[in-house]
N, CA, C and O of each residue as an XYZ file, in Angstrom:
656
protein
N     -70.482    -17.147    -53.241
C     -70.743    -18.700    -52.756
C     -71.858    -18.761    -52.232
O     -71.751    -18.491    -51.036
N     -73.151    -19.039    -52.600
C     -74.666    -19.924    -52.387
C     -74.793    -20.156    -50.704
O     -75.337    -19.597    -49.751
N     -73.819    -21.510    -50.998
C     -73.803    -22.328    -49.038
C     -74.357    -21.458    -48.571
O     -75.582    -21.410    -48.453
N     -73.230    -20.220    -48.056
C     -73.011    -20.101    -46.502
C     -72.906    -18.609    -46.799
O     -71.775    -18.143    -46.942
N     -74.073    -17.735    -46.917
C     -73.779    -15.608    -47.574
C     -73.197    -15.415    -46.677
O     -73.598    -16.077    -45.720
N     -72.173    -14.630    -46.424
C     -71.470    -14.084    -45.111
C     -70.986    -14.912    -43.990
O     -70.511    -14.520    -42.924
N     -71.186    -16.154    -44.411
C     -69.488    -17.480    -43.939
C     -68.142    -16.656    -43.903
O     -67.417    -16.015    -43.142
N     -68.322    -17.257    -45.745
C     -66.653    -17.114    -46.269
C     -66.467    -15.711    -46.858
O     -67.254    -14.765    -46.803
N     -65.269    -15.777    -47.428
C     -65.033    -14.276    -48.106
C     -63.902    -15.044    -49.057
O     -63.201    -15.980    -48.673
N     -63.874    -14.299    -50.694
C     -63.094    -14.604    -51.140
C     -62.072    -14.044    -50.957
O     -61.881    -12.891    -50.570
N     -61.001    -15.231    -51.362
C     -58.778    -15.006    -50.548
C     -58.358    -14.579    -52.446
O     -58.059    -13.488    -52.932
N     -58.483    -15.737    -53.016
C     -57.694    -15.941    -54.301
C     -58.400    -17.452    -55.511
O     -58.884    -18.519    -55.132
N     -58.239    -17.072    -56.636
C     -58.697    -18.242    -57.581
C     -57.103    -19.621    -58.905
O     -56.436    -19.371    -59.909
N     -57.175    -20.190    -58.503
C     -56.475    -20.669    -59.216
C     -57.332    -21.386    -60.568
O     -58.397    -21.995    -60.469
N     -56.677    -21.173    -61.646
C     -56.848    -21.961    -63.290
C     -56.650    -23.235    -63.222
O     -56.961    -23.500    -62.061
N     -56.416    -23.934    -63.590
C     -56.350    -25.336    -64.609
C     -56.406    -25.020    -65.879
O     -57.439    -24.427    -66.189
N     -55.560    -25.234    -66.828
C     -55.928    -24.714    -68.246
C     -55.519    -26.563    -68.257
O     -54.659    -27.153    -67.603
N     -56.610    -27.159    -69.363
C     -56.293    -28.095    -70.254
C     -56.912    -28.268    -71.539
O     -57.700    -27.375    -71.849
N     -56.700    -29.447    -72.574
C     -57.312    -29.458    -73.518
C     -58.918    -30.456    -73.419
O     -59.120    -31.649    -73.192
N     -59.586    -29.615    -73.630
C     -61.687    -29.999    -73.525
C     -61.962    -31.565    -73.797
O     -62.996    -32.095    -73.390
N     -60.541    -32.583    -74.824
C     -60.910    -33.380    -74.464
C     -60.659    -34.394    -73.089
O     -61.169    -35.512    -73.013
N     -60.083    -34.004    -72.386
C     -59.304    -34.502    -71.350
C     -60.887    -33.815    -69.932
O     -60.682    -34.224    -68.789
N     -61.340    -33.506    -69.991
C     -62.811    -32.750    -68.969
C     -62.967    -34.017    -68.283
O     -62.646    -34.978    -68.981
N     -63.349    -34.277    -67.173
C     -63.031    -35.193    -65.672
C     -64.928    -35.528    -65.912
O     -65.684    -34.757    -66.502
N     -65.198    -36.416    -65.486
C     -66.730    -36.700    -65.231
C     -66.845    -35.991    -63.855
O     -66.057    -35.500    -63.047
N     -68.219    -36.164    -63.959
C     -68.464    -35.696    -62.059
C     -67.728    -36.653    -61.173
O     -66.957    -36.387    -60.251
N     -68.134    -37.878    -61.653
C     -67.553    -39.034    -61.227
C     -66.058    -39.024    -60.161
O     -65.834    -39.079    -58.951
N     -65.255    -38.921    -61.434
C     -63.905    -38.878    -61.938
C     -63.810    -38.189    -60.825
O     -63.246    -38.527    -59.784
N     -64.647    -36.736    -61.181
C     -63.502    -34.892    -59.353
C     -64.164    -36.008    -58.469
O     -63.393    -36.966    -58.424
N     -65.710    -36.316    -57.500
C     -65.428    -36.059    -56.945
C     -64.901    -37.595    -56.370
O     -65.432    -37.958    -55.321
N     -63.848    -38.557    -57.020
C     -63.277    -39.405    -56.184
C     -62.196    -38.778    -56.124
O     -61.665    -39.224    -55.107
N     -61.147    -37.599    -56.812
C     -59.768    -37.075    -56.620
C     -60.065    -36.338    -55.378
O     -59.312    -36.473    -54.414
N     -61.249    -35.458    -55.308
C     -61.377    -35.038    -54.248
C     -61.731    -35.637    -53.046
O     -61.586    -35.075    -51.960
N     -62.254    -36.913    -53.213
C     -62.041    -37.654    -51.997
C     -60.905    -37.884    -51.660
O     -60.593    -37.314    -50.614
N     -60.139    -38.490    -52.112
C     -59.442    -38.361    -52.055
C     -57.545    -38.112    -50.816
O     -56.674    -38.741    -50.215
N     -58.035    -36.669    -51.201
C     -56.900    -35.244    -51.362
C     -58.005    -35.453    -49.583
O     -58.203    -36.650    -49.375
N     -58.323    -34.987    -49.021
C     -59.322    -35.703    -47.722
C     -60.080    -35.385    -47.474
O     -60.664    -34.335    -47.745
N     -60.520    -36.940    -46.332
C     -61.484    -37.149    -46.000
C     -62.810    -36.367    -44.933
O     -63.880    -36.641    -44.390
N     -62.287    -35.762    -45.034
C     -63.347    -34.638    -44.137
C     -63.336    -33.373    -45.270
O     -63.810    -32.372    -44.731
N     -63.072    -33.200    -46.208
C     -63.893    -32.486    -47.129
C     -65.298    -32.784    -47.400
O     -65.603    -33.976    -47.392
N     -66.334    -31.804    -47.672
C     -67.401    -32.412    -48.178
C     -67.562    -31.798    -49.300
O     -67.173    -30.655    -49.540
N     -68.245    -32.656    -50.170
C     -68.579    -31.807    -51.622
C     -69.987    -31.739    -51.684
O     -70.662    -32.692    -51.295
N     -70.556    -30.598    -52.182
C     -71.471    -30.105    -52.054
C     -71.935    -29.304    -53.289
O     -71.276    -28.582    -54.037
N     -73.552    -29.700    -53.305
C     -73.977    -29.016    -55.151
C     -73.041    -29.489    -55.726
O     -72.007    -28.829    -55.836
N     -73.144    -30.716    -56.229
C     -72.376    -31.044    -58.004
C     -72.813    -30.928    -58.340
O     -73.936    -31.000    -57.842
N     -72.691    -30.616    -59.515
C     -73.463    -30.734    -60.711
C     -72.906    -31.179    -62.118
O     -71.871    -30.565    -62.381
N     -73.095    -31.616    -62.601
C     -72.874    -32.642    -64.464
C     -73.505    -32.005    -65.337
O     -74.288    -31.099    -65.054
N     -73.184    -32.495    -66.829
C     -74.133    -31.862    -67.680
C     -74.840    -33.200    -67.904
O     -74.619    -34.185    -67.200
N     -75.759    -33.175    -68.994
C     -76.161    -34.562    -69.928
C     -75.443    -35.300    -69.639
O     -75.876    -36.109    -68.819
N     -74.397    -35.437    -69.960
C     -74.001    -36.660    -70.381
C     -72.956    -37.276    -69.109
O     -72.148    -38.186    -69.295
N     -73.168    -36.564    -67.789
C     -71.359    -36.575    -66.919
C     -70.662    -36.007    -66.520
O     -70.196    -36.106    -65.385
N     -70.273    -34.927    -67.689
C     -69.181    -34.472    -67.298
C     -69.450    -33.431    -66.661
O     -70.468    -32.756    -66.818
N     -68.315    -33.157    -65.680
C     -68.172    -32.168    -64.301
C     -68.247    -31.044    -64.676
O     -67.520    -30.632    -65.580
N     -68.980    -30.425    -64.181
C     -69.738    -28.085    -64.516
C     -69.249    -28.237    -63.052
O     -68.031    -28.393    -62.970
N     -70.113    -28.225    -61.554
C     -68.791    -27.358    -60.570
C     -68.928    -28.385    -59.343
O     -69.488    -29.482    -59.363
N     -68.275    -27.753    -58.263
C     -68.984    -28.817    -57.127
C     -68.224    -27.262    -56.451
O     -67.685    -26.207    -56.787
N     -68.742    -28.215    -55.064
C     -68.600    -27.062    -53.729
C     -67.746    -27.619    -52.599
O     -68.562    -27.974    -51.748
N     -66.433    -27.894    -52.129
C     -65.701    -27.736    -51.424
C     -65.771    -27.396    -49.777
O     -64.954    -26.501    -49.561
N     -66.315    -27.713    -48.796
C     -66.138    -27.793    -47.813
C     -65.576    -28.339    -46.367
O     -66.000    -29.194    -45.589
N     -63.870    -27.033    -46.343
C     -62.824    -27.549    -45.899
C     -63.568    -27.170    -43.610
O     -63.073    -26.226    -42.992
N     -64.130    -27.652    -43.254
C     -64.676    -26.877    -41.784
C     -63.233    -27.340    -40.945
O     -63.317    -27.694    -39.769
N     -62.077    -27.308    -41.570
C     -60.977    -28.063    -40.393
C     -60.504    -27.406    -40.462
O     -59.991    -26.869    -39.481
N     -60.262    -26.755    -42.382
C     -59.592    -25.285    -42.451
C     -59.824    -24.707    -43.063
O     -59.255    -24.410    -44.113
N     -61.085    -24.206    -42.460
C     -61.321    -22.391    -42.094
C     -61.192    -22.183    -43.900
O     -60.791    -21.200    -44.523
N     -61.759    -23.673    -44.473
C     -62.558    -22.987    -45.741
C     -63.411    -23.183    -46.785
O     -64.555    -23.428    -46.402
N     -63.281    -23.165    -47.851
C     -63.750    -22.910    -49.523
C     -63.436    -23.445    -50.278
O     -62.249    -23.160    -50.437
N     -63.928    -24.583    -51.402
C     -63.349    -24.340    -52.188
C     -64.889    -23.756    -53.990
O     -66.005    -24.276    -53.967
N     -64.683    -23.215    -54.622
C     -65.623    -23.110    -55.409
C     -65.262    -23.821    -56.728
O     -64.827    -22.996    -57.532
N     -65.281    -24.533    -57.008
C     -64.229    -25.556    -58.653
C     -65.896    -25.461    -59.889
O     -66.996    -25.978    -59.696
N     -65.494    -24.735    -60.897
C     -66.335    -24.826    -61.984
C     -65.237    -25.158    -63.478
O     -64.062    -25.185    -63.844
N     -66.480    -25.340    -63.876
C     -65.454    -25.921    -65.721
C     -66.166    -25.216    -66.706
O     -67.335    -25.316    -67.079
N     -64.435    -23.843    -67.365
C     -65.071    -23.479    -68.035
C     -63.943    -23.650    -69.525
O     -62.758    -23.982    -69.532
N     -65.043    -23.203    -70.944
C     -64.569    -23.152    -71.971
C     -65.205    -22.175    -72.903
O     -66.309    -21.639    -72.809
N     -64.160    -22.036    -73.949
C     -64.687    -20.906    -75.139
C     -62.769    -20.127    -75.939
O     -61.557    -20.274    -75.781
N     -63.760    -19.332    -76.767
C     -62.600    -18.599    -77.071
C     -62.372    -17.907    -75.431
O     -63.577    -17.880    -75.179
N     -61.901    -17.492    -74.498
C     -61.240    -16.598    -73.422
C     -60.752    -18.037    -73.400
O     -60.115    -18.570    -74.309
N     -61.015    -18.441    -72.590
C     -60.219    -20.081    -72.222
C     -58.835    -20.333    -73.217
O     -57.709    -20.553    -72.771
N     -59.190    -20.247    -74.644
C     -58.108    -20.274    -75.532
C     -56.970    -20.032    -75.640
O     -55.874    -20.575    -75.501
N     -57.888    -18.063    -76.228
C     -56.857    -17.141    -75.676
C     -55.947    -16.758    -74.637
O     -54.840    -16.284    -74.893
N     -56.565    -17.031    -72.956
C     -54.989    -17.170    -71.999
C     -54.739    -18.287    -72.252
O     -53.595    -18.362    -71.806
N     -55.009    -19.415    -72.723
C     -53.865    -20.296    -72.601
C     -52.545    -19.862    -73.761
O     -51.554    -20.590    -73.713
N     -52.539    -18.979    -74.534
C     -51.764    -19.020    -75.590
C     -51.290    -17.283    -75.319
O     -50.386    -16.527    -75.674
N     -52.228    -17.247    -74.671
C     -51.123    -15.546    -74.084
C     -50.677    -15.658    -72.529
O     -50.329    -14.651    -71.912
N     -50.710    -17.027    -71.895
C     -50.294    -17.817    -70.969
C     -48.687    -18.501    -71.438
O     -47.497    -18.452    -71.125
N     -49.503    -19.057    -72.275
C     -47.480    -19.922    -72.792
C     -46.637    -18.912    -73.414
O     -45.427    -19.037    -73.222
N     -47.115    -17.753    -74.252
C     -46.455    -17.198    -74.498
C     -45.766    -16.454    -73.316
O     -44.700    -15.947    -73.666
N     -46.022    -16.296    -72.292
C     -45.082    -14.897    -71.662
C     -44.577    -16.540    -70.379
O     -44.272    -16.371    -69.199
N     -44.609    -17.317    -70.768
C     -43.626    -18.634    -69.931
C     -43.364    -19.893    -70.916
O     -43.497    -21.114    -70.992
N     -42.904    -18.762    -71.610
C     -42.263    -19.981    -72.745
C     -41.161    -20.169    -72.773
O     -40.523    -20.681    -73.693
N     -40.554    -19.551    -71.174
C     -38.272    -19.913    -71.166
C     -38.418    -20.278    -69.676
O     -37.352    -20.388    -69.071
N     -39.590    -20.491    -68.958
C     -39.602    -21.821    -67.753
C     -40.534    -22.960    -67.871
O     -40.791    -23.831    -67.040
N     -40.962    -22.796    -68.996
C     -41.464    -24.742    -68.551
C     -41.186    -25.132    -69.363
O     -40.950    -24.497    -70.391
N     -41.082    -26.597    -69.197
C     -41.193    -27.710    -70.072
C     -41.721    -27.988    -71.239
O     -42.850    -27.587    -71.519
N     -41.164    -28.536    -71.879
C     -41.823    -28.511    -73.531
C     -43.023    -29.035    -73.207
O     -43.922    -28.218    -73.409
N     -43.558    -30.516    -72.605
C     -44.968    -30.578    -72.523
C     -45.797    -29.810    -71.520
O     -47.012    -29.879    -71.705
N     -45.299    -28.957    -70.302
C     -46.786    -28.587    -70.603
C     -46.817    -26.984    -70.557
O     -47.409    -26.188    -69.827
N     -45.558    -26.777    -72.095
C     -45.724    -24.979    -73.070
C     -46.710    -26.293    -73.799
O     -47.745    -26.299    -73.132
N     -46.774    -27.056    -74.552
C     -48.216    -27.735    -75.221
C     -48.594    -27.837    -74.799
O     -49.015    -26.686    -74.687
N     -49.782    -29.055    -73.219
C     -50.473    -28.323    -72.644
C     -50.816    -26.788    -73.072
O     -51.508    -26.615    -74.076
N     -50.444    -25.914    -72.488
C     -50.983    -24.583    -72.083
C     -51.370    -24.105    -74.054
O     -51.906    -23.086    -74.490
N     -50.969    -25.006    -74.614
C     -51.018    -24.264    -75.825
C     -51.916    -24.370    -76.472
O     -52.265    -23.517    -77.289
N     -52.738    -25.881    -76.173
C     -53.789    -27.109    -76.659
C     -55.061    -26.888    -75.445
O     -56.026    -27.650    -75.378
N     -54.925    -26.100    -74.828
C     -55.601    -25.737    -73.793
C     -57.146    -25.199    -73.863
O     -56.898    -24.001    -73.731
N     -58.655    -25.269    -73.988
C     -58.996    -24.940    -74.473
C     -60.255    -25.279    -73.560
O     -61.298    -25.245    -74.212
N     -60.457    -25.665    -71.932
C     -60.475    -25.270    -70.934
C     -60.450    -25.478    -70.248
O     -59.699    -26.437    -70.068
N     -61.292    -24.837    -68.773
C     -59.905    -24.398    -67.559
C     -60.874    -24.925    -66.271
O     -62.084    -24.990    -66.483
N     -60.525    -25.175    -65.383
C     -61.245    -25.338    -63.749
C     -60.699    -24.144    -63.293
O     -59.543    -23.721    -63.292
N     -62.232    -23.477    -62.729
C     -61.950    -22.432    -62.604
C     -61.643    -22.683    -59.799
O     -62.306    -23.405    -59.054
N     -61.182    -22.305    -59.651
C     -61.188    -23.032    -58.413
C     -60.925    -21.747    -57.335
O     -60.073    -21.227    -56.614
N     -61.962    -21.676    -57.674
C     -61.993    -20.378    -56.632
C     -61.499    -20.193    -55.121
O     -60.549    -20.968    -55.010
N     -61.701    -19.526    -53.902
C     -60.730    -20.822    -52.401
C     -61.137    -18.815    -51.776
O     -60.983    -17.650    -52.143
N     -61.837    -19.829    -50.403
C     -62.947    -19.062    -49.891
C     -62.358    -19.361    -48.528
O     -61.645    -20.344    -48.325
N     -62.786    -18.198    -47.318
C     -61.826    -18.565    -46.046
C     -62.810    -18.139    -44.783
O     -62.697    -16.959    -44.452
N     -63.462    -18.683    -44.267
C     -64.379    -18.891    -43.377
C     -63.764    -17.840    -42.647
O     -62.609    -17.810    -42.222
N     -65.040    -16.607    -42.504
C     -64.489    -15.694    -41.030
C     -65.698    -15.796    -40.793
O     -66.741    -15.776    -41.447
N     -65.205    -15.985    -39.075
C     -66.117    -15.435    -37.615
C     -66.883    -14.361    -37.540
O     -66.551    -13.205    -37.802
N     -68.234    -14.873    -37.068
C     -68.307    -12.878    -36.307
C     -67.866    -12.291    -35.626
O     -66.656    -12.468    -35.760
N     -68.004    -11.776    -35.057
C     -66.857    -10.601    -33.845
C     -68.273    -10.707    -33.070
O     -69.035    -10.943    -34.008
N     -68.705    -10.685    -32.431
C     -69.220    -11.390    -31.083
C     -68.651    -11.831    -30.519
O     -67.686    -12.224    -31.174
N     -68.553    -12.181    -29.184
C     -68.035    -12.505    -28.156
C     -68.557    -14.180    -27.947
O     -69.524    -14.920    -28.127
N     -67.019    -14.153    -27.381
C     -67.483    -15.858    -27.338
C     -68.159    -16.076    -25.838
O     -68.596    -15.243    -25.045
N     -68.077    -17.478    -25.761
C     -68.543    -18.018    -24.371
C     -67.526    -17.744    -23.963
O     -68.156    -17.967    -22.929
N     -66.388    -17.431    -23.635
C     -65.518    -16.335    -22.273
C     -65.924    -15.203    -22.245
O     -64.995    -14.576    -21.735
N     -66.654    -14.575    -22.445
C     -66.908    -13.212    -23.008
C     -65.187    -12.864    -23.263
O     -64.309    -12.312    -22.599
N     -65.255    -13.402    -24.362
C     -64.152    -12.075    -25.148
C     -64.067    -12.424    -26.077
O     -63.837    -13.602    -26.352
N     -64.243    -11.395    -26.984
C     -63.700    -11.632    -28.164
C     -63.265    -12.874    -29.568
O     -62.178    -13.375    -29.856
N     -64.140    -12.982    -29.968
C     -63.136    -14.131    -31.674
C     -62.404    -13.746    -32.153
O     -61.990    -14.584    -32.954
N     -61.479    -12.225    -32.240
C     -60.943    -12.201    -33.107
C     -59.750    -12.053    -31.915
O     -58.796    -11.421    -32.371
N     -59.542    -12.488    -30.444
C     -58.657    -12.614    -29.887
C     -58.411    -14.072    -29.637
O     -57.726    -14.487    -28.702
N     -59.181    -15.035    -30.780
C     -58.698    -16.513    -31.297
C     -59.159    -16.152    -32.473
O     -60.368    -16.094    -32.696
N     -57.898    -15.758    -33.700
C     -58.342    -16.368    -34.781
C     -58.201    -17.663    -35.244
O     -57.121    -18.182    -34.961
N     -59.158    -18.482    -36.016
C     -58.823    -19.110    -36.304
C     -57.650    -18.810    -38.266
O     -57.923    -17.923    -39.074
N     -56.747    -19.620    -38.400
C     -55.948    -19.777    -39.076
C     -56.736    -20.548    -40.415
O     -57.150    -21.705    -40.484
N     -56.784    -19.182    -41.693
C     -56.686    -20.314    -42.853
C     -55.786    -21.462    -43.173
O     -54.643    -21.415    -43.626
N     -56.345    -22.266    -42.927
C     -55.000    -23.610    -44.105
C     -55.684    -23.394    -45.525
O     -56.804    -23.227    -46.006
N     -54.095    -23.517    -45.989
C     -53.984    -23.490    -47.807
C     -54.227    -25.577    -48.284
O     -54.561    -25.854    -49.437
N     -54.027    -26.592    -47.363
C     -54.470    -27.640    -47.318
C     -55.373    -28.029    -48.681
O     -54.857    -28.329    -49.758
N     -56.333    -27.987    -48.515
C     -57.491    -28.508    -48.896
C     -57.241    -27.803    -50.508
O     -57.461    -28.542    -51.468
N     -56.752    -26.285    -50.779
C     -57.009    -25.781    -51.656
C     -55.396    -26.651    -53.251
O     -55.286    -26.798    -54.468
N     -54.566    -26.925    -51.892
C     -53.726    -26.910    -53.031
C     -53.180    -28.779    -53.510
O     -52.426    -29.238    -54.368
N     -54.092    -29.418    -52.364
C     -54.127    -30.963    -52.395
C     -55.261    -30.740    -53.091
O     -55.293    -31.867    -53.585
N     -56.428    -30.101    -53.634
C     -56.948    -30.279    -54.503
C     -56.680    -30.276    -55.898
O     -56.779    -31.157    -56.753
N     -56.216    -28.754    -55.948
C     -55.561    -28.844    -57.560
C     -54.291    -29.452    -57.568
O     -53.703    -29.381    -58.647
N     -53.843    -29.903    -56.851
C     -52.823    -30.859    -57.526
C     -53.590    -32.373    -57.739
O     -53.012    -33.299    -58.308
N     -54.765    -32.468    -57.280
C     -55.662    -33.737    -57.450
C     -57.122    -33.739    -58.826
O     -57.984    -34.555    -59.151
N     -56.683    -32.192    -59.338
C     -57.319    -32.167    -60.578
C     -56.244    -31.744    -61.593
O     -56.375    -32.158    -62.745
N     -55.651    -31.304    -61.419
C     -53.892    -31.047    -62.753
C     -53.896    -32.955    -63.047
O     -54.114    -33.492    -64.133
N     -53.612    -33.611    -61.827
C     -53.797    -34.753    -61.604
C     -54.587    -36.001    -63.467
O     -54.304    -36.799    -64.360
N     -55.474    -35.296    -62.921
C     -56.854    -35.576    -63.904
C     -56.985    -35.434    -64.443
O     -57.438    -36.360    -65.115
N     -56.834    -34.000    -65.167
C     -56.683    -33.678    -66.072
C     -55.718    -33.247    -66.525
O     -55.913    -32.243    -67.211
N     -54.034    -33.792    -66.391
C     -52.801    -33.703    -66.908
C     -53.034    -31.545    -67.330
O     -52.490    -30.847    -68.186
N     -53.627    -31.348    -66.704
C     -53.411    -29.610    -66.592
C     -52.535    -29.251    -66.302
O     -51.725    -29.764    -65.530
N     -52.469    -28.038    -66.990
C     -51.148    -26.963    -65.850
C     -51.889    -25.980    -65.342
O     -52.668    -25.372    -66.076
N     -51.731    -25.603    -63.708
C     -52.232    -24.767    -62.726
C     -51.335    -23.682    -62.909
O     -50.119    -23.617    -62.728
N     -52.012    -22.993    -63.230
C     -51.959    -21.214    -63.338
C     -52.793    -20.195    -61.581
O     -53.901    -20.315    -61.058
N     -51.757    -19.432    -61.269
C     -51.865    -18.525    -60.325
C     -52.328    -17.234    -61.448
O     -51.503    -16.814    -62.259
N     -53.506    -16.768    -61.389
C     -53.358    -15.915    -62.353
C     -52.960    -14.133    -61.536
O     -52.465    -13.147    -62.082
N     -53.153    -14.210    -60.931
C     -52.643    -12.977    -60.014
C     -51.173    -12.477    -61.039
O     -50.953    -11.650    -61.924
N     -50.310    -13.654    -60.211
C     -49.120    -13.898    -60.092
C     -48.595    -13.625    -61.842
O     -47.841    -12.780    -62.325
N     -49.515    -14.951    -62.577
C     -49.235    -15.574    -63.313
C     -47.817    -15.986    -64.089
O     -47.062    -15.607    -64.984
N     -48.043    -17.263    -62.884
C     -47.195    -18.164    -62.643
C     -47.998    -19.449    -62.654
O     -49.139    -19.423    -62.192
N     -47.448    -20.676    -63.190
C     -46.866    -21.826    -63.237
C     -46.390    -22.468    -61.463
O     -45.304    -22.365    -60.891
N     -47.948    -23.247    -60.881
C     -48.173    -23.925    -59.070
C     -47.150    -24.640    -59.704
O     -46.820    -24.539    -60.885
N     -46.657    -25.387    -58.823
C     -45.826    -26.771    -59.439
C     -45.895    -27.566    -57.864
O     -45.405    -28.686    -57.716
């Protein structure tokens, strides 16, 4: 994350797979993410020349988190989608399976945790004595909003499972 090197540590990445003809504009993504939590800050917003979404950084100070979201497409995405469809064919309903089989685009949603320095705070105690907990609310609400926007299927690639 270029926003604040050293302040954030990567925790996990979710994929949101969908057909590229459902690619949202930057304005649509801004609107969807802004509705999730008004305290979230959208930064480094990028679109292509036609206004379609490329990437955004979502900073959620109250959640001790940030999300870096980017658009990906290509043969690797198509292959990954088909492989997931094969793996999950017995677990998914027909509609979700069809979406995975047609998916040739993906949003990568990388979740970062804010890491505080170990310097002493104003009371002379280590910050480690009172750690701020990572709150996944921003991540979960953002994935849900983007899945609704794109009609896509959210996947945790580490476990190979679909998020409900």
